[in-house]
C-alpha positions as CSV (number, residue, x, y, z in Angstrom):
1,X,123.2,39.3,56.3
2,X,125.8,42.0,56.1
3,X,123.2,44.4,54.7
4,X,121.1,43.9,57.8
5,X,124.1,44.7,60.0
6,X,124.9,47.8,58.0
7,X,121.2,48.9,58.3
8,X,121.3,48.4,62.0
9,X,124.5,50.3,62.2
10,X,123.0,53.2,60.3
11,X,120.0,53.2,62.6
12,X,122.2,53.4,65.6
13,X,124.4,56.1,64.0
14,X,121.4,58.4,63.2
15,X,119.7,57.8,66.5
16,X,123.0,58.6,68.3
17,X,123.6,61.8,66.3
18,X,120.1,63.1,67.1
19,X,120.6,62.5,70.8
20,X,124.1,64.0,70.7
21,X,123.1,67.2,68.8
22,X,119.7,67.8,70.4
23,X,119.7,66.2,73.9
24,X,117.2,68.6,75.5
25,X,114.8,68.4,72.5
26,X,114.9,64.6,72.6
27,X,114.2,64.6,76.4
28,X,111.2,66.8,75.8
29,X,110.0,64.6,73.0
30,X,110.3,61.5,75.2
31,X,108.3,63.2,77.9
32,X,105.5,63.9,75.4
33,X,105.5,60.3,74.3
34,X,103.8,59.4,77.6
35,X,100.8,61.4,76.5
36,X,100.2,59.3,73.4
37,X,98.0,56.3,73.7
38,X,99.2,52.8,73.0
39,X,96.9,52.5,70.0
40,X,98.4,55.7,68.4
41,X,101.9,54.4,69.0
42,X,101.0,51.0,67.6
43,X,99.4,52.6,64.5
44,X,102.4,54.9,64.0
45,X,104.8,52.0,64.3
46,X,102.9,49.9,61.9
47,X,102.8,52.8,59.4
48,X,106.6,53.3,59.6
49,X,107.2,49.6,59.3
50,X,105.1,49.4,56.1
51,X,106.8,52.5,54.7
52,X,110.2,50.9,55.5
53,X,109.2,47.7,53.9
54,X,108.0,49.4,50.7
55,X,111.3,51.4,50.5
56,X,113.3,48.2,50.9
57,X,111.2,46.3,48.4
58,X,111.4,49.1,45.9
59,X,115.2,49.4,46.0
60,X,115.9,45.6,46.2
61,X,113.8,44.8,43.1
């Protein structure tokens, strides 16, 4: 359980650093996100989730 909390903390850390260092770039990226269809977002999310699962599985085994 502590590993999950650490992973979530790392996620928040990296997300926060990106917004802190590049606020205007992140704003522009979020505006462009409206142009992407729901299916493309869903597919991208699924791909990243699978990649994340593979990385976790590889390092835990």
